[in-house]
N, C-alpha and C positions, 0 to 999 in steps of 0.2 A: 736457628738449632741453634742453643744453648753453649753456647762457648765450648766443644767440642776438649779443644788445646789444653781446658782444666782440667776435664772429667775423666781424661786419656788418662795409663799413667808417665812415669817419665822417661820411656822407651818406649811408647804406646804410638803408633801410626799418626797418631791423633796430635799428637805431645808438641811443641814448640814453639814459638811466634807464629802468630795467628797470621800476621803476614804475609809471610814467608812460604812464597810458589815450592813447590816440589813434589815430582817428579807422579806421575799416572802407573800406582799398582795395586796388583790384587790387594794386598791386604789394606791400602786407601779404601780405596770402594767397599770390603767386607768392615771392617771400621767405620768408615762412615755407614752406611744402613744397620750395622749393631745399636751404636751410636743412636737410632730411631728406632731402638725395637723391632726389628721386620725379622718375620723370622725367614731366612736363605739360609740357601743348601748349595749345593757343589757336583755339576753331573760330569759325567762321565772324561769330560774334554776339561775338566778342573772347572769351569764356567760358574757365577755364581746365580743363583736361577732363583726368584720364591713366586705365589701366587697369591694374586687381585681374583678373588673369588676364583672365577673358572676361567680367570686368564693365567698364564704363563708369562715372566718378565725378565729377561736376561738381564747381566750387567758382562760386556765382552769389554778389553783393551782388543783395540785393532791397530795397523799401522804397523810398515815394519819393526819401533821398538816403542812398541804397546803407548802410541802415545795419545789415540781415539780411543775413547769413552764412547759404545755404540750399551744405548738400554731400547731392550723390544723388548716388546708386548706380540704373544701370537693369544689373541683373542680365540676364545672356548667355543664360539658355534663354529659348524662346519656345514658346510655346503656340498652341496651336488655339482658336476659339469656344467650339467645347466645352465644352472645358476653365476658364472663367473661373467656373463656381460651385464649381470645387475652388477656386480661384486664390482666393474671395473667402471662403472659407469660413478659408484658411491661413495670411488675414491681417488676416481676426477672429480668429484665435487668437495669434497673434504679435502682435498688438496691441494685447490685451486683458493675453497674459504680463511683454511685455518696455516698457520706455518708449523706449527706439532703436533702428530710426528706424522711424519711423515708415513702415506699408509700407501699398502699392495696387497696384491692377491698372492696367495703364494697353495700351485697344487702339488698335494701330495702324490705320492707312486701312486694309491690305492684311490688315482679320481679324486678327492673330496678336497675339497678349495678351502677356506680361511684365509683374515683377511691381518695382517702384519703389517705392525705401525716403528717406526723406529725413529730415535732424536740421537744423532751424532755429533760430537763438539772436539773438538780438535785440542788436545789439549801438551804440545808438542816444550813450550815453555813453563809447564807446571798448572800446578792448581795448589790452594788451600784450601783444608777441609769444611771452611763456609762456601767455599766457590761449589766444591764437588756438591755437599749438599745441597743446592739449586737445582746445580744439573740435573741431578738422581731427584729433587725430587719433583721438577718439572717432568720431567721421561715418564716416572710411576704416573704420575697425575697426569697429564695427557695422554696416556697408554688404558690408561685406565676408563677416558674420557674417550674415546674412539673406541675402546671395547661397550664400553654404555650405548651407545649406537648401531655397534655392527648387533649387538643381544637386538635390536629392534626390527632387525631386518625381517622380516619372513622368508621360513623354508631352513633357517639355520638348525641344525642337532648338536645335541651333547655330542662330547670327545664319544 
């Protein structure tokens, strides 16, 4: 990441000494994403979300004080309920062989299944913009890797 502390205005969320930890905030996440040039929107709950190909990636703050960063990838392909055992096997293999993202199966109310990936990091002590950039980049990159593998599974249909 190219020195976000310099590229932001003096009062912006990326301003300040590059080694000073700051609390995880919605504004800091948005500023790091904007610094990378990503087109991000805000959903009805106020969470940041972006699209990478056919996949949606959310950037949540979780925890009682919003100290947990969750980068959640919802992969594009949807599967019939009969394919859930195959998806479980895929996710178990993925989670056995890789650290990130954690993969799991979600079945919607309409009986369609999707594979979800998530990277969660506890930032209770704070984070620098550079660290946050690296965590977000990791969440996006590994989420896209998961989505590419899910896209190769037989039987998936577009949203």
